[in-house]
A tleap script that builds the chain and sets N, CA, C and O, in Angstrom:
source leaprc.protein.ff14SB
mol = sequence {
  NALA PRO PRO SER PRO ASP TYR ILE PRO GLY
  HIE GLU GLU PRO GLU GLN ALA PRO PRO SER
  SER ASP TYR VAL PRO GLY PRO GLU HIE ALA
  ASP ASP GLU ILE VAL ALA GLU ASP GLN PRO
  TYR ALA GLU CASP
}
set mol.1.N position { -8.681 13.846 15.903 }
set mol.1.CA position { -7.657 13.198 15.062 }
set mol.1.C position { -6.296 13.268 15.737 }
set mol.1.O position { -5.637 14.307 15.692 }
set mol.2.N position { -5.872 12.191 16.355 }
set mol.2.CA position { -4.562 12.142 17.053 }
set mol.2.C position { -3.445 11.654 16.137 }
set mol.2.O position { -2.932 10.547 16.300 }
set mol.3.N position { -3.079 12.489 15.179 }
set mol.3.CA position { -2.020 12.090 14.225 }
set mol.3.C position { -0.640 12.150 14.872 }
set mol.3.O position { 0.345 11.680 14.304 }
set mol.4.N position { -0.582 12.734 16.064 }
set mol.4.CA position { 0.716 12.856 16.755 }
set mol.4.C position { 1.277 11.465 17.084 }
set mol.4.O position { 2.403 11.151 16.699 }
set mol.5.N position { 0.506 10.634 17.791 }
set mol.5.CA position { 0.984 9.284 18.167 }
set mol.5.C position { 1.092 8.387 16.940 }
set mol.5.O position { 1.934 7.489 16.900 }
set mol.6.N position { 0.255 8.620 15.951 }
set mol.6.CA position { 0.286 7.769 14.748 }
set mol.6.C position { 1.372 8.245 13.789 }
set mol.6.O position { 1.808 7.509 12.904 }
set mol.7.N position { 1.796 9.485 13.982 }
set mol.7.CA position { 2.803 10.059 13.068 }
set mol.7.C position { 4.172 9.393 13.288 }
set mol.7.O position { 4.797 8.886 12.357 }
set mol.8.N position { 4.612 9.416 14.560 }
set mol.8.CA position { 5.912 8.796 14.894 }
set mol.8.C position { 6.940 9.059 13.791 }
set mol.8.O position { 7.381 8.120 13.127 }
set mol.9.N position { 7.326 10.320 13.587 }
set mol.9.CA position { 8.300 10.644 12.531 }
set mol.9.C position { 9.629 9.933 12.769 }
set mol.9.O position { 10.340 9.583 11.827 }
set mol.10.N position { 9.949 9.725 14.046 }
set mol.10.CA position { 11.225 9.052 14.358 }
set mol.10.C position { 11.191 7.605 13.897 }
set mol.10.O position { 12.186 7.083 13.395 }
set mol.11.N position { 10.043 6.958 14.069 }
set mol.11.CA position { 9.954 5.522 13.701 }
set mol.11.C position { 9.618 5.360 12.217 }
set mol.11.O position { 9.961 4.355 11.594 }
set mol.12.N position { 8.942 6.369 11.665 }
set mol.12.CA position { 8.523 6.250 10.256 }
set mol.12.C position { 9.748 6.375 9.337 }
set mol.12.O position { 9.847 5.682 8.324 }
set mol.13.N position { 10.666 7.256 9.701 }
set mol.13.CA position { 11.842 7.473 8.830 }
set mol.13.C position { 12.718 6.218 8.752 }
set mol.13.O position { 13.067 5.774 7.658 }
set mol.14.N position { 13.071 5.648 9.901 }
set mol.14.CA position { 13.939 4.454 9.905 }
set mol.14.C position { 13.235 3.258 9.269 }
set mol.14.O position { 13.874 2.398 8.664 }
set mol.15.N position { 11.903 3.215 9.416 }
set mol.15.CA position { 11.171 2.052 8.867 }
set mol.15.C position { 11.179 2.098 7.343 }
set mol.15.O position { 11.204 1.060 6.682 }
set mol.16.N position { 11.157 3.304 6.795 }
set mol.16.CA position { 11.118 3.425 5.332 }
set mol.16.C position { 12.534 3.323 4.752 }
set mol.16.O position { 12.709 3.069 3.560 }
set mol.17.N position { 13.534 3.522 5.604 }
set mol.17.CA position { 14.919 3.482 5.112 }
set mol.17.C position { 15.364 2.041 4.834 }
set mol.17.O position { 15.934 1.768 3.778 }
set mol.18.N position { 15.111 1.126 5.760 }
set mol.18.CA position { 15.527 -0.277 5.560 }
set mol.18.C position { 14.915 -0.887 4.298 }
set mol.18.O position { 15.624 -1.534 3.529 }
set mol.19.N position { 13.616 -0.695 4.071 }
set mol.19.CA position { 12.978 -1.271 2.872 }
set mol.19.C position { 13.632 -0.739 1.602 }
set mol.19.O position { 13.719 -1.445 0.597 }
set mol.20.N position { 14.089 0.500 1.652 }
set mol.20.CA position { 14.719 1.092 0.461 }
set mol.20.C position { 15.993 0.312 0.105 }
set mol.20.O position { 16.268 0.037 -1.063 }
set mol.21.N position { 16.760 -0.034 1.147 }
set mol.21.CA position { 18.023 -0.757 0.913 }
set mol.21.C position { 17.727 -2.208 0.541 }
set mol.21.O position { 18.482 -2.850 -0.189 }
set mol.22.N position { 16.593 -2.710 1.070 }
set mol.22.CA position { 16.235 -4.111 0.792 }
set mol.22.C position { 15.632 -4.229 -0.604 }
set mol.22.O position { 15.522 -5.322 -1.160 }
set mol.23.N position { 15.246 -3.085 -1.157 }
set mol.23.CA position { 14.601 -3.091 -2.487 }
set mol.23.C position { 15.668 -3.171 -3.585 }
set mol.23.O position { 15.335 -3.194 -4.770 }
set mol.24.N position { 16.930 -3.214 -3.203 }
set mol.24.CA position { 18.031 -3.259 -4.186 }
set mol.24.C position { 17.764 -4.307 -5.271 }
set mol.24.O position { 18.033 -4.058 -6.446 }
set mol.25.N position { 17.236 -5.480 -4.886 }
set mol.25.CA position { 16.974 -6.535 -5.882 }
set mol.25.C position { 15.996 -6.050 -6.949 }
set mol.25.O position { 15.997 -6.559 -8.070 }
set mol.26.N position { 15.165 -5.072 -6.607 }
set mol.26.CA position { 14.192 -4.552 -7.586 }
set mol.26.C position { 14.906 -3.960 -8.796 }
set mol.26.O position { 14.729 -4.442 -9.915 }
set mol.27.N position { 15.718 -2.914 -8.581 }
set mol.27.CA position { 16.445 -2.264 -9.698 }
set mol.27.C position { 17.373 -3.249 -10.393 }
set mol.27.O position { 17.608 -3.139 -11.597 }
set mol.28.N position { 17.901 -4.209 -9.646 }
set mol.28.CA position { 18.822 -5.173 -10.260 }
set mol.28.C position { 18.077 -5.995 -11.312 }
set mol.28.O position { 18.624 -6.350 -12.356 }
set mol.29.N position { 16.811 -6.286 -11.003 }
set mol.29.CA position { 16.002 -7.093 -11.936 }
set mol.29.C position { 15.746 -6.293 -13.217 }
set mol.29.O position { 15.639 -6.853 -14.308 }
set mol.30.N position { 15.651 -4.970 -13.053 }
set mol.30.CA position { 15.394 -4.111 -14.220 }
set mol.30.C position { 16.561 -4.258 -15.200 }
set mol.30.O position { 16.366 -4.214 -16.415 }
set mol.31.N position { 17.750 -4.429 -14.677 }
set mol.31.CA position { 18.926 -4.599 -15.541 }
set mol.31.C position { 18.785 -5.880 -16.364 }
set mol.31.O position { 19.251 -5.973 -17.499 }
set mol.32.N position { 18.124 -6.864 -15.746 }
set mol.32.CA position { 17.932 -8.143 -16.446 }
set mol.32.C position { 16.957 -7.951 -17.603 }
set mol.32.O position { 17.057 -8.601 -18.644 }
set mol.33.N position { 16.006 -7.032 -17.387 }
set mol.33.CA position { 15.000 -6.785 -18.442 }
set mol.33.C position { 15.669 -6.087 -19.621 }
set mol.33.O position { 15.329 -6.339 -20.777 }
set mol.34.N position { 16.615 -5.217 -19.322 }
set mol.34.CA position { 17.326 -4.489 -20.384 }
set mol.34.C position { 18.125 -5.484 -21.235 }
set mol.34.O position { 18.197 -5.363 -22.458 }
set mol.35.N position { 18.715 -6.458 -20.562 }
set mol.35.CA position { 19.507 -7.476 -21.275 }
set mol.35.C position { 18.603 -8.280 -22.198 }
set mol.35.O position { 18.980 -8.621 -23.319 }
set mol.36.N position { 17.393 -8.579 -21.705 }
set mol.36.CA position { 16.448 -9.374 -22.501 }
set mol.36.C position { 16.077 -8.576 -23.751 }
set mol.36.O position { 15.895 -9.145 -24.828 }
set mol.37.N position { 15.967 -7.266 -23.602 }
set mol.37.CA position { 15.599 -6.442 -24.762 }
set mol.37.C position { 16.783 -6.356 -25.729 }
set mol.37.O position { 16.609 -6.165 -26.933 }
set mol.38.N position { 17.968 -6.499 -25.183 }
set mol.38.CA position { 19.173 -6.429 -26.019 }
set mol.38.C position { 19.360 -7.737 -26.788 }
set mol.38.O position { 20.005 -7.770 -27.836 }
set mol.39.N position { 18.785 -8.810 -26.252 }
set mol.39.CA position { 18.928 -10.131 -26.886 }
set mol.39.C position { 18.268 -10.149 -28.264 }
set mol.39.O position { 18.888 -10.554 -29.247 }
set mol.40.N position { 17.010 -9.710 -28.333 }
set mol.40.CA position { 16.314 -9.714 -29.631 }
set mol.40.C position { 17.051 -8.851 -30.650 }
set mol.40.O position { 17.040 -9.139 -31.847 }
set mol.41.N position { 17.691 -7.789 -30.162 }
set mol.41.CA position { 18.424 -6.892 -31.071 }
set mol.41.C position { 19.628 -7.630 -31.679 }
set mol.41.O position { 19.963 -7.444 -32.849 }
set mol.42.N position { 20.264 -8.467 -30.857 }
set mol.42.CA position { 21.437 -9.215 -31.339 }
set mol.42.C position { 20.970 -10.310 -32.306 }
set mol.42.O position { 21.680 -10.664 -33.246 }
set mol.43.N position { 19.768 -10.837 -32.059 }
set mol.43.CA position { 19.244 -11.912 -32.929 }
set mol.43.C position { 18.950 -11.353 -34.319 }
set mol.43.O position { 19.079 -12.045 -35.329 }
set mol.44.N position { 18.555 -10.095 -34.341 }
set mol.44.CA position { 18.231 -9.476 -35.628 }
set mol.44.C position { 19.533 -9.385 -36.414 }
set mol.44.O position { 19.538 -8.896 -37.544 }
savepdb mol mol.pdb
quit
């Protein structure tokens, strides 16, 4: 089991960092869901 070459901790860290910043649209969408839940409350 050669996990050393497959591990690449140097490349794995930076690769996971960019996606985290690119995922910003994810949490932003959650805010939209909260607003949708607030809409029915205002309708009541």
